[in-house]
C-alpha positions in Angstrom: 10.3 24.2 23.1 7.1 23.0 24.1 7.0 18.9 23.0 4.3 18.2 20.5 2.4 15.1 21.4 1.4 13.1 18.4 -1.5 10.5 17.9 -1.6 8.3 15.2 -5.2 7.1 13.4 -4.5 3.8 11.2 -1.9 1.3 11.7 -1.6 0.4 8.4 1.8 0.5 5.9 1.5 4.2 6.2 1.2 4.6 10.1 4.2 2.6 10.7 5.9 5.2 7.7 4.4 8.2 9.9 5.7 6.6 13.0 9.4 5.9 12.0 9.1 9.6 11.1 8.0 11.1 14.3 10.3 8.9 16.4 13.3 10.7 14.3 11.8 14.3 15.1 13.6 16.2 18.0 10.4 18.0 19.5 7.8 15.8 19.4 6.9 12.2 21.1 4.2 9.7 20.0 1.5 9.4 22.6 -0.4 6.8 20.8 -1.9 4.7 18.2 -5.8 3.7 17.0 -6.4 1.7 14.4 -9.7 -0.5 13.6 -7.6 -3.8 14.6 -6.2 -3.7 17.7 -3.3 -6.3 16.7 -2.0 -3.0 14.6 -1.5 -0.3 17.3 -0.4 -2.9 19.5 2.5 -3.8 17.4 3.7 -0.2 16.7 3.2 0.7 20.5 5.2 -1.9 21.4 8.2 -0.7 18.8 7.7 2.9 19.3 6.4 3.5 22.7 2.8 5.0 23.7 -0.8 3.9 24.1 -3.0 2.0 22.3 -6.8 3.5 22.4 -10.1 1.6 21.5 -11.6 4.4 19.5 -10.6 7.6 17.9 -13.0 9.5 20.2 -10.4 8.0 23.0 -7.8 9.3 21.4 -9.2 13.0 20.3 -10.3 13.4 23.8 -6.4 12.6 25.3 -5.4 16.0 26.4 -1.8 15.2 25.6 -2.3 14.7 22.3 -1.6 18.1 20.3 -1.6 16.4 16.7 -2.7 13.6 14.8 -1.4 12.1 11.7 -4.4 10.1 10.0 -3.5 7.2 7.8 -6.7 5.1 8.2 -8.6 3.8 4.9 -9.6 6.9 2.7 -13.8 6.7 2.8 -12.9 7.6 6.7 -10.5 10.1 6.2 -13.3 13.3 6.1 -15.1 12.2 9.1 -11.8 11.6 11.3 -10.1 15.0 10.2 -13.1 16.9 11.1 -13.6 15.5 14.3 -9.7 15.9 15.3 -10.3 20.0 14.5 -13.0 20.1 16.2 -11.0 18.5 19.1 -7.9 21.3 18.7 -5.6 19.1 16.8 -3.5 19.8 14.3 -4.0 17.1 11.5 -2.0 15.5 8.6 -3.7 13.4 6.5 -2.7 11.2 4.0 -4.3 11.6 0.9 -6.9 11.4 -0.5 -8.2 14.4 1.5 -11.5 13.5 0.9 -14.1 11.4 -1.6 -16.7 13.4 -2.4 -17.2 17.3 -3.0 -19.3 17.6 0.2 -16.9 15.9 2.5 -14.1 18.7 0.9 -17.0 21.0 1.8 -17.5 19.9 5.6 -13.5 19.6 5.6 -12.8 23.2 4.8 -15.6 24.6 7.3 -14.3 22.9 9.7 -10.3 23.8 9.2 -11.8 27.4 9.0 -13.5 27.4 12.1 -10.5 25.3 13.8 -7.7 27.2 12.8 -5.7 24.6 13.6 -3.4 23.4 11.0 -3.7 21.3 8.4 -1.8 19.8 5.8 -2.4 17.0 3.1 0.6 14.1 2.5 1.6 14.5 -1.0 5.3 13.6 -0.6 6.4 13.7 -4.1 6.4 17.6 -3.9 9.5 16.9 -1.2 11.5 14.6 -2.9 15.2 16.5 -4.9 13.9 15.7 -8.4 11.0 17.3 -8.2 12.7 20.5 -6.1 15.2 20.6 -8.5 12.7 20.6 -11.4 10.9 23.4 -10.2 13.5 25.6 -9.4 15.0 25.2 -12.9 11.7 25.2 -15.0 11.6 29.0 -16.0 15.1 28.5 -17.6 12.7 26.0 -20.7 10.8 29.3 -21.0 6.8 29.1 -21.2 6.2 25.4 -20.7 3.3 24.2 -22.9 3.5 20.0 -22.4 4.0 17.9 -19.9 4.0 13.8 -19.3 3.9 12.0 -16.3 4.1 7.8 -16.5 3.9 6.0 -13.4 3.6 2.1 -14.0 3.0 -1.0 -12.0 2.5 -4.7 -12.4 0.3 -6.0 -9.9 -2.0 -9.4 -10.3 -4.4 -9.0 -7.0 -7.5 -8.6 -7.7 -9.1 -7.9 -4.3 -8.6 -5.2 -1.4 -9.7 -2.0 -1.7 -8.6 -1.2 -4.5 -9.9 -3.3 -6.6 -13.0 -4.6 -5.1 -15.4 -1.1 -5.0 -15.4 1.8 -4.9 -15.4 2.8 -1.7 -12.4 4.5 -1.6 -12.0 5.1 -5.2 -10.0 3.4 -7.6 -6.4 3.2 -8.5 -6.8 6.2 -10.2 -7.5 8.1 -6.7 -4.8 5.9 -5.1 -2.1 6.6 -6.9 -3.2 9.5 -9.8 -3.4 11.3 -6.7 -0.1 11.9 -6.2 0.7 13.0 -10.2 -2.7 15.2 -10.0 -1.0 17.1 -7.4 2.7 16.8 -9.1 1.2 18.7 -12.4 -1.0 21.1 -10.9 2.7 22.0 -8.2 4.7 22.4 -11.1 2.6 23.8 -13.9 -0.6 25.2 -12.1 -4.3 25.1 -12.0 -6.0 23.3 -14.2 -9.1 24.5 -16.0 -10.1 21.0 -18.2 -9.7 17.4 -17.4 -10.2 14.1 -20.1 -10.0 11.0 -19.5 -10.1 7.5 -20.6 -10.2 4.3 -18.5 -9.9 0.7 -18.7 -10.5 -2.3 -16.6 -7.5 -4.9 -18.2 -7.8 -7.3 -15.6 -11.5 -8.6 -15.7 -11.8 -10.0 -12.0 -11.2 -6.3 -10.9 -14.3 -4.1 -10.1 -12.4 -1.0 -10.6 -10.2 0.6 -13.0 -6.5 -0.2 -13.6 -5.3 1.8 -15.9 -6.0 5.6 -16.8 -4.6 8.4 -19.1 -5.7 11.4 -18.4 -5.3 15.2 -20.2 -5.0 17.9 -18.2 -5.4 21.5 -19.5 -3.6 24.5 -17.1 -5.0 27.8 -16.5 -1.5 28.4 -19.0 -2.9 26.5 -21.6 -0.5 24.1 -21.2 -1.3 20.2 -21.9 0.0 17.3 -19.1 -0.4 13.6 -20.1 -1.2 11.6 -16.8 -1.1 7.7 -17.6 -1.0 5.5 -14.3 -1.0 1.6 -15.0 -1.2 -1.5 -12.8 -0.9 -3.5 -15.6 2.9 -3.2 -16.8 6.2 -1.5 -15.6 8.9 0.6 -17.5 12.1 -1.8 -16.1 11.5 -1.2 -12.4 8.2 -1.7 -10.5 6.8 1.7 -9.5 9.1 4.2 -11.4 7.9 7.6 -12.7 8.9 9.1 -15.5 8.3 12.0 -16.7 9.0 15.0 -19.2 8.3 18.6 -19.3 8.8 21.0 -22.7 9.1 24.7 -22.9 9.8 26.6 -26.2 13.2 26.9 -25.2 13.8 22.4 -24.3 12.9 19.9 -22.6 13.4 18.4 -19.3 13.4 14.3 -18.4 13.6 12.8 -15.1 13.0 9.6 -13.7 11.8 9.0 -10.2 12.6 5.9 -8.1 11.9 5.4 -4.8 13.8 1.8 -4.0 17.6 3.1 -5.7 18.7 6.0 -4.7 21.1 6.0 -7.8 18.3 6.2 -10.6 16.7 9.1 -9.7 17.7 11.9 -12.3 17.0 14.8 -14.1 18.0 15.9 -17.2 17.8 19.6 -19.2 18.3 19.6 -23.2 17.9 23.0 -24.2 18.2 24.4 -28.4 20.1 27.0 -29.4 18.1 27.8 -32.3 20.5 28.5 -34.7 20.1 25.6 -37.0 16.8 23.7 -38.1 18.4 20.9 -39.5 21.5 20.2 -37.5 21.0 19.4 -34.2 21.7 22.7 -32.0 20.8 21.3 -28.4 23.0 20.9 -25.5 22.0 18.4 -22.9 22.9 19.3 -18.6 22.4 17.1 -16.0 20.1 18.9 -13.3 22.0 19.0 -10.0 19.5 17.8 -6.9 20.4 17.9 -3.5 19.9 14.4 -1.7 20.9 14.8 1.5 22.8 11.9 3.3 19.7 8.8 4.3 18.2 8.6 7.7 17.1 5.2 6.8 19.3 1.9 5.4 16.3 0.1 3.8 15.5 2.0 0.5 17.5 4.8 1.1 15.7 7.8 -0.1 12.5 6.4 -0.3 11.7 7.5 3.1 13.2 10.6 3.2 10.5 12.6 1.5 8.0 11.1 4.4 10.5 12.6 7.0 11.3 16.3 5.2 6.5 16.0 5.3 7.0 15.0 8.8 9.5 18.3 9.5 7.2 20.7 7.5 4.6 19.6 9.2 5.8 20.0 12.7 7.1 23.4 11.9 4.2 24.4 10.7 2.6 24.3 14.3 5.7 25.6 15.6 5.7 28.8 13.5 2.6 29.2 13.5 2.5 29.0 9.4 0.5 27.6 6.9 1.7 24.2 6.1 3.3 23.6 2.5 0.3 21.6 1.2 -2.8 22.9 2.5 -7.1 21.4 2.4 -7.4 23.9 -1.4 -4.3 21.5 -2.6 -5.2 18.4 -1.7 -9.1 19.2 -2.5 -7.6 20.4 -6.0 -5.7 17.0 -6.7 -9.4 15.1 -5.7 -11.2 17.5 -8.0 -8.8 16.2 -10.8 -9.2 12.5 -9.8 -13.1 12.6 -9.8 -13.2 14.9 -13.6 -11.3 12.4 -14.5 -13.8 9.7 -13.4 -16.2 12.1 -14.5 -15.5 12.1 -18.1 -14.7 8.4 -18.7 -18.4 7.9 -17.3 -19.9 10.2 -19.9 -17.9 9.3 -22.7 -18.7 5.6 -22.3 -22.2 5.5 -21.0 -20.2 4.2 -18.6 -20.0 0.6 -19.2 -16.5 0.0 -18.7 -17.5 -0.3 -14.6 -19.1 -3.5 -13.9 -21.2 -4.2 -10.5 -20.2 -5.8 -7.2 -22.4 -7.4 -5.0 -25.7 -6.4 -4.2 -24.4 -4.8 -0.7 -22.0 -2.2 -2.3 -22.5 -1.3 -5.3 -19.8 -0.5 -7.2 -20.6 0.6 -11.1 -20.2 4.3 -11.3 -23.5 5.5 -10.8 -22.6 5.2 -7.0 -19.2 6.5 -7.8 -18.3 10.0 -5.5 -17.8 12.1 -8.9 -21.6 12.2 -8.9 -22.1 13.2 -5.4 -22.7 16.7 -6.0 -23.5 19.5 -2.8 
């Protein structure tokens, strides 16, 4: 088996997580790192080995690099992904895939020409609870409603999520995961309607979004993402899926494995007034964690990495494609545009003149 050489572009938090995962994989080695600030690349190089490149171009020109992880800021994802494909590299790209329809068109074109593996990093698909839900959903009969609620308590008003829309907004940052999860479980989306709020007045971008999705099956899902409150735990994802025969309730919490759970309630339908329902725990297979810190949190990234490398070796379509990545982004852009049309863009305030930050310059309005 050929040892695959991997380069990592972007050496922040996600770059470190990707490096940790590659270091644990057999059949690949980290060739090197590139980052806008060299110090971060040098830190990861010291920890995991590999060289430090002065530019993305230099990394992509290295014949020892077979595949790259793109974990840089989202406003450069499209540019770097297309460059990697033109250099003949396989790509694992962090979400969001891109920020505009024009960028996604260009990625699709480059991917079609390159015939290389391109996988988008939506790691929730690899969570044992999600896999168990997807396995048991047919027991609910036709599904017609779902709720997904992801809540945080964040006080910051600086940084890429809050200062302007160059990287999208908070809903693009985290709602992108829920958009992909909803579509993964319930199918293609037909219509999006959303309301966003900016509860922290010091922020430019939104910090709360409630979106309603209608699927081609006519089922409906509610997506709520907030930086202004939490439900007992920071970053806890809670949801329910309702079908004609019953419901599934689930909790996904990355920092404590024992708090991840799902139950199925099935209604016998024998009586209207007397409860005739049975609640069953849904069995999810949690393998032994490779990580001592937050066991279970990093495991989904490890499984994601394994799937990417396997797709390369077996020359098969990856589990999360460019089309999947595009669909998630389009849901977010549709949500932003729905808010803009509904409120005449009044929810957004202007930033400095150098970077216009109101919704008028948001990617949702950049058409082909």
